[in-house]
C-alpha positions as CSV (number, residue, x, y, z in Angstrom):
1,M,70.7,122.0,109.1
2,S,72.2,125.5,108.8
3,E,71.8,127.6,105.7
4,L,75.5,127.1,105.0
5,S,75.2,123.4,105.3
6,E,72.3,123.4,102.8
7,R,74.5,125.2,100.4
8,F,77.3,122.6,100.9
9,E,74.7,119.9,100.1
10,T,73.7,121.8,96.9
11,Y,77.4,122.1,95.9
12,E,78.1,118.4,96.5
13,S,75.0,117.0,94.8
14,G,75.9,119.1,91.7
15,D,73.8,120.0,88.8
16,K,75.0,118.1,85.7
17,Q,72.8,120.1,83.3
18,V,75.0,123.0,82.3
19,A,73.1,124.2,79.2
20,E,72.4,127.9,79.4
21,K,74.6,128.2,82.5
22,I,78.0,129.9,82.7
23,R,81.0,128.7,84.7
24,C,82.3,130.9,87.6
25,D,86.1,130.6,88.1
26,A,86.3,132.8,91.2
27,C,87.2,129.8,93.4
28,P,88.1,126.1,93.1
29,V,84.5,124.9,93.1
30,M,83.9,126.2,89.6
31,C,80.1,126.4,89.8
32,Y,77.9,126.4,86.7
33,I,75.4,129.2,87.4
34,A,72.0,129.7,85.7
35,D,70.9,133.2,84.8
36,G,69.5,135.1,87.8
37,R,71.0,132.6,90.3
38,T,74.1,132.6,92.5
39,G,76.8,130.0,93.0
40,A,77.2,127.7,96.1
41,C,79.0,130.5,98.0
42,D,76.2,133.0,97.4
43,R,78.9,135.6,96.5
44,Y,78.9,135.4,92.7
45,G,75.9,135.2,90.4
46,N,75.0,135.1,86.7
47,I,73.4,138.4,85.8
48,G,72.5,138.6,82.1
49,G,75.1,136.1,81.1
50,R,78.0,137.6,83.1
51,I,79.6,136.6,86.4
52,V,78.9,139.4,88.9
53,R,80.2,139.8,92.5
54,M,76.9,140.1,94.3
55,D,78.1,142.3,97.2
56,P,79.3,145.9,96.6
57,L,82.9,146.9,96.8
58,T,83.2,148.7,100.1
59,I,85.1,152.0,100.3
60,L,85.8,153.3,103.8
61,D,85.2,157.0,104.4
62,H,87.4,158.4,107.1
63,S,85.8,161.8,107.0
64,A,82.8,160.5,108.9
65,E,84.5,158.8,111.8
66,T,81.6,159.1,114.1
67,G,79.8,156.4,112.1
68,G,76.9,156.6,109.7
69,S,74.9,154.8,107.1
70,V,76.2,153.1,104.0
71,V,76.1,155.4,100.9
72,P,75.9,153.7,97.5
73,F,78.1,155.0,94.7
74,V,77.1,153.9,91.2
75,A,76.3,150.6,89.6
76,E,77.9,149.4,86.4
77,G,77.1,151.6,83.4
78,E,75.9,154.6,85.2
79,N,77.4,158.0,84.9
80,W,79.4,159.4,87.9
81,N,80.3,163.1,88.4
82,G,83.1,162.7,90.9
83,E,81.3,164.7,93.7
84,L,81.6,161.9,96.3
85,V,85.3,161.3,96.0
86,N,87.8,162.8,98.4
87,A,90.8,160.7,97.5
88,G,92.7,162.1,100.6
89,R,90.2,160.4,103.0
90,R,89.0,157.2,101.3
91,F,90.3,153.7,101.5
92,I,89.3,151.0,99.1
93,T,88.9,147.8,101.0
94,A,88.9,144.2,99.6
95,I,85.3,143.7,100.8
96,G,83.4,142.9,97.6
97,A,86.6,143.1,95.5
98,G,86.7,139.5,94.3
99,T,89.5,137.1,94.2
100,T,92.6,136.4,92.1
101,Y,91.7,132.7,91.6
102,P,93.1,130.8,89.7
103,D,95.8,133.1,90.9
104,Y,97.7,133.8,87.8
105,K,96.1,137.2,87.4
106,P,96.8,140.5,89.3
107,A,94.6,141.4,92.3
108,P,91.2,142.8,91.5
109,F,92.2,146.4,92.4
110,I,95.6,148.0,92.7
111,V,94.9,151.5,93.8
112,S,97.2,154.6,93.8
113,Q,96.6,157.7,95.8
114,E,98.8,160.6,97.0
115,V,99.1,161.1,100.7
116,E,101.1,164.0,102.2
117,G,103.1,164.2,99.0
118,V,103.9,160.4,98.9
119,D,102.4,158.2,96.2
120,L,101.0,155.1,97.9
121,V,99.7,151.9,96.4
122,T,97.1,149.6,98.0
123,V,96.6,146.1,96.6
124,V,93.2,144.6,97.5
125,T,91.9,141.1,97.1
126,E,89.6,138.7,98.8
127,G,91.8,135.8,99.9
128,I,90.6,132.2,100.0
129,F,91.9,130.8,103.3
130,S,92.1,127.1,103.7
131,Y,94.8,127.7,106.3
132,C,92.9,129.7,108.9
133,G,91.2,129.6,112.2
134,V,89.9,131.7,115.1
135,K,91.2,132.2,118.6
136,V,88.4,132.9,121.0
137,K,89.0,134.6,124.4
138,I,86.1,134.2,126.8
139,D,86.2,136.4,129.9
140,T,85.1,134.2,132.7
141,D,86.2,132.4,135.9
142,R,83.9,129.6,135.2
143,H,85.4,126.3,134.1
144,L,84.5,125.7,130.4
145,G,86.4,122.4,130.1
146,P,89.8,120.8,130.6
147,E,92.7,121.9,128.4
148,T,92.8,120.0,125.0
149,A,89.1,119.1,125.4
150,M,87.4,119.0,122.0
151,V,85.1,121.9,121.1
152,R,82.1,121.0,119.0
153,A,79.5,122.8,116.9
154,Q,76.5,121.0,115.4
155,G,77.9,117.9,117.0
156,E,81.2,118.0,115.0
157,A,84.7,118.6,116.4
158,I,85.9,122.1,115.3
159,G,88.7,122.9,117.7
160,H,89.9,122.5,121.3
161,V,90.3,124.3,124.6
162,T,93.8,125.8,125.0
163,T,95.7,127.3,127.9
164,G,93.7,129.7,130.0
165,E,94.8,133.3,130.5
166,Y,94.3,135.8,133.4
167,G,90.5,135.8,133.9
168,S,89.8,134.3,130.5
169,Q,89.3,130.9,129.0
170,M,90.8,130.4,125.5
171,L,89.6,128.3,122.6
172,S,91.4,127.5,119.4
173,L,89.0,126.7,116.6
174,G,89.2,125.8,112.9
175,G,92.4,125.2,111.1
176,V,93.1,123.2,107.9
177,H,92.8,119.8,109.6
178,H,89.3,120.4,110.8
179,L,88.3,122.1,107.5
180,T,89.7,119.6,105.1
181,G,91.3,116.7,107.1
182,G,88.2,115.2,108.6
183,S,84.7,114.2,107.4
184,K,82.5,116.4,105.2
185,P,80.2,117.2,108.1
186,E,83.2,118.2,110.2
187,G,84.5,120.6,107.5
188,R,81.1,122.1,107.0
189,A,80.5,122.7,110.7
190,T,83.9,124.2,111.1
191,C,83.5,126.6,108.2
192,D,80.0,127.5,109.3
193,A,81.1,128.3,112.9
194,M,84.1,130.3,111.9
195,L,82.2,132.3,109.3
196,N,79.5,133.2,111.9
197,L,82.1,134.1,114.5
198,C,84.1,136.2,112.1
199,N,80.9,138.0,111.0
200,K,80.1,138.8,114.7
201,K,77.2,136.4,114.9
202,P,76.4,134.1,117.9
203,V,77.6,130.5,117.8
204,E,76.7,127.7,120.3
205,L,79.7,125.5,121.2
206,A,79.7,122.3,123.3
207,I,82.9,121.4,125.1
208,D,83.6,117.7,125.9
209,G,83.5,117.2,129.6
210,G,82.6,120.8,130.1
211,A,80.1,123.5,129.4
212,N,77.9,124.7,126.6
213,V,78.7,128.3,125.7
214,I,77.2,130.8,123.3
215,V,80.0,133.0,121.9
216,E,79.5,136.3,120.0
217,A,82.3,138.7,119.3
218,G,82.0,141.8,121.5
219,K,79.2,140.3,123.7
220,P,79.2,138.6,127.1
221,P,79.4,134.8,126.9
222,I,76.4,132.7,127.9
223,I,77.6,129.7,129.9
224,D,75.2,126.8,130.5
225,G,72.4,129.2,130.0
226,K,73.7,131.9,132.3
227,L,74.9,135.3,131.1
228,E,78.3,136.1,132.4
229,R,78.6,139.7,133.5
230,R,82.1,140.4,134.8
231,M,85.6,139.0,134.7
232,R,87.7,138.7,137.8
233,V,89.5,141.7,139.3
234,G,92.5,139.4,139.8
235,C,93.5,136.1,141.4
236,G,92.8,135.6,145.1
237,S,96.3,136.7,146.0
238,A,96.1,139.8,143.9
239,T,92.7,140.7,145.3
240,I,94.2,140.6,148.8
241,G,97.1,142.8,147.7
242,M,94.8,145.4,146.1
243,F,92.2,145.6,148.9
244,A,93.9,144.7,152.2
245,T,93.8,148.3,153.4
246,Q,90.0,148.3,152.8
247,W,89.6,145.5,155.4
248,R,92.1,146.6,158.0
249,G,90.3,147.2,161.3
250,L,86.9,146.0,160.0
251,V,87.4,142.2,160.0
252,D,89.8,139.7,161.6
253,E,90.3,137.5,158.5
254,V,89.6,137.6,154.8
255,V,89.7,134.7,152.4
256,V,89.4,135.4,148.6
257,V,88.3,132.1,147.1
258,D,89.8,131.3,143.7
259,D,90.3,128.2,141.6
260,H,93.9,129.2,140.8
261,I,95.4,131.1,143.8
262,T,93.2,131.5,146.9
263,G,94.4,134.4,149.1
264,V,94.4,134.7,153.0
265,V,95.0,138.2,154.3
266,S,96.5,137.3,157.7
267,E,99.2,135.2,156.1
268,H,99.8,137.2,152.9
269,Q,102.7,139.6,152.7
270,A,100.2,142.5,152.2
271,G,98.7,141.7,155.6
272,K,102.1,141.3,157.3
273,V,103.1,144.8,156.1
274,L,99.9,146.1,157.6
275,D,100.7,144.3,160.9
276,W,97.7,141.9,160.5
277,Q,97.4,139.5,163.5
278,D,97.5,135.7,163.0
279,T,94.1,134.0,163.2
280,G,94.9,130.3,163.3
281,I,93.1,129.6,160.1
282,K,93.8,126.5,158.1
283,I,93.2,126.2,154.3
284,V,92.7,122.8,152.7
285,G,94.9,123.2,149.6
286,R,98.5,123.2,148.5
287,R,100.3,126.1,150.1
288,S,102.5,128.1,147.8
289,T,104.0,131.1,149.4
290,P,102.5,132.7,152.6
291,G,98.9,133.5,152.1
292,R,98.7,131.9,148.7
293,Y,97.1,128.5,148.1
294,F,96.7,126.3,145.0
295,K,94.2,123.5,144.4
296,V,91.6,124.4,147.1
297,S,89.1,122.8,144.7
298,E,88.6,121.4,141.3
299,P,87.7,124.0,138.6
300,G,84.0,124.5,138.1
301,L,81.1,126.9,138.0
302,G,81.0,127.8,141.7
303,W,82.8,130.3,143.9
304,G,85.8,131.8,142.2
305,G,85.7,129.3,139.3
306,T,85.8,126.3,141.7
307,T,83.2,123.5,142.2
308,I,82.3,124.7,145.7
309,S,79.0,126.2,146.7
310,D,79.9,126.3,150.4
311,P,83.2,128.2,150.9
312,L,83.6,126.7,154.4
313,S,84.5,123.4,152.7
314,I,88.0,124.7,152.0
315,L,88.7,125.3,155.7
316,G,90.3,122.9,158.2
317,E,90.4,123.1,162.0
318,W,91.2,126.5,163.5
319,N,94.2,126.5,165.8
320,P,93.8,128.4,169.1
321,K,97.6,128.4,169.6
322,K,97.9,130.6,166.6
323,G,95.2,133.1,167.3
324,A,91.9,131.4,166.8
325,R,89.3,132.5,169.4
326,P,85.5,132.7,169.8
327,G,84.0,135.8,168.1
328,L,86.8,136.0,165.5
329,S,85.3,137.5,162.3
330,M,85.9,136.4,158.8
331,L,84.9,137.6,155.3
332,M,84.9,135.1,152.4
333,V,84.5,136.5,149.0
334,S,85.0,135.5,145.3
335,T,87.4,137.2,142.8
336,T,84.4,138.9,141.1
337,G,82.6,139.9,144.3
338,E,79.5,138.0,143.1
339,Q,79.7,135.6,146.1
340,F,80.4,136.7,149.6
341,A,79.6,135.7,153.2
342,Y,80.4,136.8,156.8
343,Y,81.2,134.4,159.6
344,E,82.1,134.5,163.3
345,L,83.7,131.7,165.3
346,D,81.6,130.2,168.0
347,D,82.8,128.8,171.4
348,N,83.9,125.6,169.6
349,L,85.9,127.6,167.1
350,K,83.4,126.7,164.3
351,P,82.5,129.4,161.8
352,V,78.9,130.4,161.9
353,E,77.4,132.6,159.2
354,K,76.0,135.9,160.3
355,P,74.1,138.7,158.6
356,F,76.4,140.6,156.3
357,P,77.6,143.7,158.1
358,D,77.3,147.1,156.4
359,R,80.9,148.0,157.3
360,L,82.1,145.4,154.7
361,A,79.6,146.1,151.9
362,K,81.7,148.9,150.5
363,S,84.8,146.6,150.1
364,V,82.7,144.0,148.2
365,R,81.3,146.7,146.0
366,L,84.8,147.9,145.3
367,I,85.8,144.5,144.1
368,E,82.7,144.5,141.8
369,E,83.5,148.0,140.5
370,N,87.0,147.0,139.6
371,C,85.9,144.0,137.5
372,E,85.7,144.6,133.8
373,P,82.7,143.5,131.8
374,A,82.9,140.0,130.5
375,L,83.2,139.8,126.7
376,C,84.0,137.3,124.0
377,T,86.9,138.3,121.7
378,V,87.3,136.6,118.3
379,L,90.5,136.8,116.4
380,F,90.7,135.6,112.8
381,V,94.1,134.0,112.1
382,G,95.1,133.3,108.5
383,G,98.1,132.4,106.5
384,A,98.3,134.8,103.6
385,G,100.7,132.7,101.6
386,G,100.5,130.4,98.7
387,S,99.3,131.9,95.5
388,L,97.5,134.8,97.1
389,R,100.7,136.8,97.0
390,A,101.0,136.4,93.2
391,G,98.1,138.9,92.9
392,V,100.5,141.5,94.4
393,T,103.8,140.7,92.7
394,E,105.3,138.3,90.1
395,N,107.8,137.3,92.7
396,P,105.7,136.4,95.8
397,V,108.5,136.0,98.3
398,N,109.3,139.7,97.9
399,L,105.9,140.5,99.4
400,T,106.6,138.4,102.4
401,R,110.0,140.1,102.9
402,S,108.4,143.5,102.5
403,V,105.8,142.8,105.1
404,H,108.3,141.7,107.7
405,R,110.5,144.7,106.9
406,L,107.5,146.9,107.7
407,Q,107.6,148.3,104.2
408,T,104.1,146.9,103.5
409,Y,101.2,147.6,105.9
410,V,98.6,144.8,106.0
411,T,94.9,145.3,106.8
412,V,91.8,143.2,106.8
413,G,88.8,145.3,105.6
414,G,90.7,148.4,106.7
415,A,91.4,147.0,110.2
416,P,95.0,146.8,111.5
417,V,96.4,143.3,111.9
418,Y,99.2,141.6,113.9
419,I,101.8,139.9,111.8
420,W,103.4,136.9,113.5
421,P,107.2,136.7,113.3
422,G,108.9,133.9,111.4
423,G,108.2,132.6,107.9
424,G,105.2,133.4,105.8
425,I,102.6,136.1,106.3
426,T,100.5,134.8,109.3
427,L,98.1,137.5,110.3
428,M,95.7,138.0,113.2
429,V,92.9,140.5,113.4
430,D,90.1,141.4,115.9
431,V,86.9,140.8,114.0
432,T,85.1,143.6,115.8
433,R,87.3,146.1,114.0
434,V,86.4,144.7,110.6
435,P,83.2,146.0,108.9
436,D,80.1,143.8,109.2
437,N,79.7,140.8,107.0
438,A,83.2,141.2,105.6
439,F,83.9,137.4,105.6
440,G,82.6,134.9,103.2
441,Y,83.2,131.2,102.3
442,V,83.6,128.8,99.5
443,P,82.4,125.2,100.0
444,T,85.8,123.6,99.4
445,P,85.5,124.4,102.4
446,A,87.4,127.6,103.2
447,L,86.9,131.1,104.5
448,V,87.1,134.2,102.3
449,A,88.6,137.2,104.0
450,P,89.4,140.7,102.7
451,I,93.1,141.6,102.7
452,E,94.8,144.8,101.7
453,F,98.6,145.5,101.2
454,T,99.6,149.2,101.3
455,M,103.1,150.5,100.4
456,R,104.8,153.3,98.7
457,R,104.6,153.2,94.9
458,D,108.4,153.0,94.4
459,A,108.6,150.1,96.8
460,Y,105.7,148.3,95.0
461,I,107.6,148.6,91.7
462,Q,110.8,147.4,93.3
463,L,109.2,144.2,94.6
464,G,108.0,143.4,91.1
465,G,104.4,144.6,91.4
466,H,101.9,144.7,88.6
467,E,102.6,148.3,87.7
468,K,100.4,148.3,84.6
469,E,97.3,147.5,86.7
470,I,97.6,150.5,89.0
471,R,94.5,152.7,89.0
472,S,93.3,155.8,90.8
473,V,90.5,155.9,93.4
474,A,88.4,158.0,91.1
475,D,88.7,155.5,88.3
476,I,87.7,152.6,90.5
477,V,84.7,154.4,92.0
478,S,83.6,155.4,88.5
479,H,84.2,152.2,86.5
480,G,84.4,149.4,89.0
481,G,86.3,146.2,88.2
482,E,86.1,142.8,86.6
483,Y,83.1,141.5,88.5
484,L,80.8,144.4,87.6
485,N,79.4,145.0,91.2
486,P,78.4,148.4,92.5
487,R,80.4,150.4,94.9
488,Q,79.4,151.7,98.3
489,S,80.8,154.1,100.9
490,S,80.8,153.1,104.5
491,A,81.9,155.2,107.5
492,A,85.2,153.9,108.8
493,S,85.5,152.8,112.5
494,S,86.8,155.6,114.6
495,G,89.1,153.0,116.3
496,N,91.0,152.2,113.1
497,P,93.7,154.4,111.7
498,W,93.5,155.4,108.1
499,P,95.7,152.6,106.6
500,P,97.8,154.6,104.2
501,L,98.7,157.1,106.8
502,A,99.6,154.4,109.3
503,Q,101.8,152.8,106.7
504,L,103.4,156.1,105.8
505,H,104.2,157.0,109.4
506,T,105.5,153.6,110.5
507,S,107.5,152.4,107.6
508,G,108.2,155.2,105.1
509,S,111.6,155.9,106.7
510,M,112.7,152.2,106.4
511,L,112.5,152.0,102.7
512,R,115.7,151.5,100.8
């Protein structure tokens, strides 16, 4: 049982003795917490009879964009002299900020700072997301499982395989139905897997009718115990198009084996343009356009994402009336360059494998060099709707409209997000751009994610924002907030823009 599952067990068994305990109202679980202990989420604790957010509020320092160590500010009650604050280069994130639950109150921090002569407001809160999931992109040609196959963690269904993309397999995990619509173990396993994936930790997944894969954001996948090193340079047809000139004059035929589109240079338009001679080759598969074949094999873990270990199995009889002859040479290679072999036709027009010639080694290396490293990409997807918006404004729909008009810039832990078109605020963020351990959970179950809304002050007031709750960066660093936790400064990622400036430059001219 995972540590998270153990905490779920503790939450569900309950402790009916509430004497000398205090109740935490930071989420729907409403734990009773004894002095010196934390709640089921491990995010809030009872310190001296007061509910305290256990993790520090994180402030990103964009003046140290090359990275660096975390620098603590002050804990509650200590004096602060202001030396660390440079309001022009700091961004207060929602990491460690606390929530608005039970949602009638304003966001934990509503921050004002002047940037290039414009007064901006950033509203920060940790959102409790029951409606959330992760999209996982796994760079590999290897077959992970059929589309719609169930994906499992700890033996429980947590998502499914979705449509593949160019050189990548895609998984859709989580969502409200797996979190809350199934059994308790299913909800726990789903929450556990999503939390670890979003916090950039490895998670082992089993796909029904397919592979076991270890996924970790920003790292290569491990598929059935094998570390994947590179993704394809292209499909078989694209590989022919890119490298046909490399083979001209060195070999009579080239076949690039691929589960999706196997390419044959003598038939392909790229070969025709180069005046490539016919060879009489026959491919066992469904011919698409000249030199392009579908369904040469079922998908698998072999050559080019097929099930085959012997590439000759995709060849039929050679036709001497169309150019086949003894001594004709042929290169067969996969779309990653990991598998390759050289053959010559014997007197019976049967391909016989020969030692790989040096003259073709450069072209295989070129395929390998043009393959990008295989990585796992994890995107957190959440619906920032419901009551979360009430922490920003008394009229929540105004926030939605402001986001879609680009008047409000949304970030997750300071990282830029993609906002889906259509109704609501459905956001998607690459978790590798979010600071470490930014995501939490509550055992309802749901994920907790930091979210920040940045806009001009006049726009914030126009949409009915909580104007009386606006505070300065200096005041927040000095005095903290409701949950009494310390503050810390962390070097911002060099790949993320400073959010207020991004908002100012993209949407300032659109304000009415």
